[in-house]
DOFI-630301 format. One record per residue (C-alpha): x, y negated, z. Coordinates in Angstrom, 1 decimal. Layout:
<sites>
        u        v        w
        X        Y        Z
...
</sites>
This chain:
<sites>
        u        v        w
      0.0     -0.1     -0.2
      1.3     -3.4     -0.7
      1.4     -5.5      2.6
      2.0     -9.5      2.4
      3.5    -10.4      6.3
      3.7    -13.9      7.2
      6.0    -14.5      9.9
      8.2    -11.3      9.4
     11.1    -12.7     11.2
      9.0    -13.7     14.1
      8.9    -11.6     17.0
      6.0     -9.2     16.1
      7.4     -9.6     12.8
     10.5     -7.6     13.8
      8.9     -4.8     15.5
      6.2     -4.9     12.8
      8.0     -4.5      9.4
      9.6     -1.1     10.4
      6.8      0.1     11.2
      5.0     -0.8      8.0
      8.0      0.6      6.0
      8.4      3.8      7.6
      4.5      4.5      7.0
      5.4      4.1      3.3
      4.3      0.7      2.9
      5.8     -2.3      0.4
      6.1     -4.8      2.4
      7.0     -8.6      1.6
      7.8    -10.7      4.5
      8.0    -14.3      5.0
     10.4    -16.5      6.8
     11.0    -20.4      7.0
     14.8    -19.7      6.5
     17.6    -17.9      5.0
     18.9    -16.7      7.9
     15.1    -15.1      8.5
     15.2    -14.0      5.1
     18.6    -11.9      5.3
     16.8    -10.2      9.0
     14.0     -9.2      7.2
     15.9     -7.4      4.5
     17.7     -6.2      6.9
     14.6     -4.2      8.1
     13.3     -2.8      4.9
     10.9     -5.7      3.7
     11.1     -7.8      0.5
     11.7    -11.1      2.0
     11.0    -14.6      0.7
     11.1    -18.1      2.4
      8.3    -19.8      2.3
      6.2    -23.1      4.6
      3.2    -21.7      5.4
      1.9    -25.6      5.5
      2.5    -25.8      1.8
     -0.2    -24.7      0.4
      0.9    -24.5     -3.2
      4.0    -22.6     -1.8
      2.0    -20.2      0.0
     -0.5    -19.5     -3.3
      2.2    -18.9     -5.4
      4.1    -16.2     -2.9
      1.0    -14.6     -2.5
      0.3    -14.0     -6.0
      3.8    -12.9     -6.5
      3.5    -10.2     -4.1
     -0.3     -8.7     -5.5
     -1.0     -7.7     -2.0
     -3.7     -5.6     -0.7
     -3.8     -6.6      2.7
     -2.2     -9.8      4.2
     -0.8    -10.0      7.8
     -0.7    -13.3      9.7
      1.6    -13.3     12.4
      2.9    -17.4     12.5
      3.6    -19.3     15.3
      5.5    -21.9     16.0
      6.9    -21.2     19.2
     10.4    -21.6     19.8
     11.2    -19.3     23.2
     10.9    -22.1     25.7
      8.2    -22.1     28.6
      7.6    -25.5     27.8
      5.7    -27.8     30.3
      2.2    -26.6     31.0
      1.1    -30.1     31.9
      1.9    -31.1     28.0
      0.6    -27.6     26.7
     -1.1    -28.9     23.6
      2.1    -30.9     22.6
      4.0    -27.9     22.9
      1.8    -25.9     21.0
      1.2    -28.6     18.2
      3.2    -26.6     15.4
      1.6    -23.2     16.3
     -1.7    -25.1     16.1
     -1.3    -26.3     12.8
     -0.1    -22.8     11.6
     -3.5    -21.7     13.6
     -5.4    -24.1     11.3
     -3.7    -25.2      8.2
     -1.5    -22.2      8.0
     -4.4    -19.8      8.0
     -6.4    -21.5      5.6
     -3.5    -21.4      3.3
     -3.3    -18.1      3.6
     -6.8    -16.7      3.3
     -7.3    -19.1      0.4
     -4.1    -17.3     -1.2
     -5.4    -14.0     -0.2
     -8.8    -14.7     -1.9
     -7.4    -15.7     -4.8
     -5.6    -12.5     -5.6
     -8.4    -10.2     -4.4
     -6.8     -9.0     -1.2
     -9.4     -6.3      0.5
     -8.0     -6.7      4.2
     -6.7     -9.8      6.3
     -4.9     -9.1      9.7
     -4.5    -12.2     11.8
     -2.8    -12.4     15.5
     -4.4    -14.4     18.1
     -4.4    -14.5     21.8
     -6.5    -13.7     25.2
     -5.6    -14.6     28.5
     -6.4    -18.4     29.6
     -8.7    -18.7     26.5
    -11.3    -15.9     28.2
    -14.2    -17.3     30.1
    -13.9    -17.4     33.8
    -17.6    -16.2     34.4
    -18.3    -12.5     34.7
    -16.9     -9.7     37.0
    -14.1     -7.3     35.5
    -11.6     -7.7     32.4
    -13.8     -9.7     29.5
    -14.5     -7.8     26.2
    -14.6     -9.3     22.7
    -18.5    -10.4     22.8
    -17.6    -12.9     25.7
    -15.9    -15.1     23.1
    -13.5    -18.2     24.0
    -13.5    -20.4     27.4
    -16.3    -23.0     27.4
    -14.7    -25.2     29.8
    -10.7    -24.8     29.0
     -8.2    -26.8     31.1
     -7.4    -30.5     29.7
     -4.2    -29.6     28.6
     -5.3    -26.8     26.1
     -8.5    -28.3     24.4
     -6.2    -28.7     21.2
     -5.0    -25.2     21.7
     -8.1    -23.4     22.2
     -9.7    -25.0     19.0
     -6.9    -23.8     17.2
     -7.3    -20.5     17.8
    -11.5    -20.4     17.8
    -10.6    -21.6     14.2
     -8.4    -19.1     13.3
    -10.6    -16.5     14.7
    -13.7    -18.4     12.4
    -11.8    -18.4      9.1
    -10.5    -14.7      9.5
    -13.9    -13.1     10.4
    -16.1    -15.3      8.5
    -14.1    -15.2      4.7
    -15.9    -14.1      2.2
    -15.0    -11.0     -0.4
    -12.3     -9.4      2.3
    -12.3     -7.6      5.7
    -11.0     -9.9      8.4
     -9.6     -8.4     11.7
     -8.6    -10.7     14.6
     -5.8     -9.0     17.3
     -6.0    -10.9     20.4
     -2.7    -10.0     22.2
     -2.2    -10.5     25.9
      0.7    -11.9     27.7
      3.7    -10.0     25.2
      6.7     -8.6     26.7
     10.0     -6.7     26.0
     13.1     -7.0     24.1
     12.6    -10.5     22.4
      9.8    -12.3     24.0
      9.9    -14.8     27.0
      8.9    -12.1     29.4
     12.4    -10.7     29.3
     15.8    -10.5     30.8
     16.8    -12.9     28.5
     13.8    -14.8     27.8
     12.5    -18.2     29.1
     10.6    -16.9     31.9
     13.4    -14.3     32.9
     15.2    -17.4     33.0
     12.8    -18.9     35.5
     12.5    -16.0     37.9
     16.1    -15.6     37.9
     16.5    -19.5     39.3
     13.5    -18.8     41.4
     11.7    -21.5     39.1
      8.3    -19.1     38.8
      6.8    -19.1     42.1
      3.4    -17.2     43.4
      0.6    -20.5     43.6
     -2.4    -20.2     45.7
     -2.1    -16.4     46.7
     -1.8    -16.1     42.9
     -5.2    -14.2     42.4
     -5.8    -14.8     38.8
     -5.9    -12.0     36.3
     -3.1    -11.5     33.6
     -3.5     -9.0     30.5
     -0.2     -7.8     29.3
      1.0     -5.9     26.4
      4.5     -4.4     25.5
      5.8     -6.2     22.0
      6.3     -2.7     20.3
      2.5     -1.7     21.5
      1.5     -5.0     19.9
      2.9     -4.3     16.5
      1.9     -0.9     16.5
     -1.9     -1.8     16.8
     -1.1     -4.4     13.9
      0.1     -1.5     11.7
     -3.4      0.5     12.9
     -5.3     -2.4     11.7
     -4.2     -2.3      8.3
     -6.5      0.7      7.4
     -8.2      1.4     10.3
    -11.2     -0.5     12.2
    -14.2     -2.4     11.1
    -14.2     -6.0     10.6
    -14.1     -8.2     13.9
    -12.0     -9.4     17.0
    -10.0     -6.8     19.1
     -8.4     -7.0     22.5
     -4.6     -6.0     22.6
     -4.1     -5.3     26.1
     -3.0     -2.9     28.6
     -5.0     -0.9     31.0
     -4.8     -3.1     34.2
     -4.8     -6.5     34.3
     -2.7     -7.8     37.4
     -2.0    -11.0     39.7
      0.9    -13.3     39.7
      1.2    -12.1     43.3
      1.6     -8.9     41.6
      3.3     -8.9     38.8
      6.1    -11.6     39.3
      7.3     -9.8     42.0
      7.9     -6.6     39.9
      8.7     -8.4     37.3
     11.4    -10.1     39.3
     13.1     -7.2     40.7
     13.0     -5.4     36.9
     15.3     -8.3     35.9
     17.7     -8.0     38.8
     16.1    -11.6     40.5
     15.5    -12.4     44.0
     12.0    -12.5     45.5
     10.0    -15.3     44.1
      8.7    -18.2     46.4
      5.5    -18.9     46.9
      3.9    -22.5     47.2
      0.8    -23.5     48.2
     -1.8    -24.9     45.7
     -1.9    -28.4     47.2
      2.1    -28.8     46.0
      2.2    -27.0     42.7
     -0.8    -28.5     41.2
      1.1    -32.0     40.3
      3.8    -30.1     38.9
      1.9    -27.0     36.8
     -1.3    -29.2     36.4
     -5.0    -27.7     35.7
     -4.3    -25.2     33.3
     -1.1    -23.9     35.4
     -3.2    -23.8     38.3
     -5.8    -21.5     36.3
     -3.4    -19.4     35.1
     -2.2    -18.6     38.6
     -5.5    -19.0     40.6
     -8.4    -18.5     38.1
     -7.4    -16.5     35.0
     -9.6    -13.5     33.9
     -8.0    -10.0     32.6
     -9.3     -8.5     29.3
    -10.6     -5.3     28.4
     -8.7     -2.9     25.7
    -11.7     -0.4     25.2
    -12.6     -1.7     21.9
     -9.2     -1.6     20.3
     -8.5      2.1     22.0
    -12.2      3.1     20.3
    -12.4      1.9     17.0
     -8.3      1.2     16.2
     -7.5      4.6     17.7
     -5.0      2.4     19.6
     -3.0      4.1     22.9
     -0.5      1.8     24.3
      2.8      3.7     24.7
      3.2      1.6     28.1
     -0.5      1.4     29.5
      0.4     -0.1     33.0
      2.8     -3.2     33.1
      4.2     -2.3     36.0
      5.5      1.0     34.1
      6.6     -1.1     31.2
      8.5     -3.9     33.3
     10.2     -1.0     34.7
     10.8      0.8     31.7
     10.5     -1.4     28.4
     13.1     -4.6     28.2
     15.6     -2.4     26.5
</sites>
């Protein structure tokens, strides 16, 4: 099968390309730089340098590839934890890729008769905080986001709308949970790992928020399955055990050889991490993976973040 993978040199793309190639697919993978393009070639895909915000360039690249499936794994993240009080500004490029970039890819895919379109989204602070237990896909997105994240949530909603309503092709959206493992921020060398090593990621206000994680390799496996499996729609790609910061931060710290994290009361931390940071630490809700397991046949190799933190960083 011919596959056009936008964002092949990114953190998910680097794990996804070998899975697709090993499955016998003919993969064209994009990067924004020649260095990234060479990395894509080493992974076994045919590389192309492309700016996803250049509509003409996207149209030309997709037309030349003549794919049956397009996979959208584009982000503009640079491996920095950033400032939660300036969240929308930190995600400005990623938000453009989710809106303009998605529009360019969808239009180019429709022009050449692509039958299936798979796109990366996110589940975490985006999840509604009402209800009990892990949220499923029918609950949609948070209607009352933190002020710092309004633009980013709108971009996520726009990507999901564009993909699932695109005429003439099957659109699947994969909402990844918090990614961890080699190459991600949640690793020994990543930005979160660095904060934990420096004791700069405290447990705030009791740490009762619920986080849903997924190992980077499990995220890539879900995308590989979605190429040919599952009905159009939205899927949460998360492990089977949401975790409170009070649980996962100490385990993560131990896994990367960091000292035990500090604890801070909410009133002291709030000015530093803002409304969004407080939501993530104290009020966020986890997500359910039941649909992905049932309809994609996806079973995470690391079904439990604790196991993954102990074994999944190599």
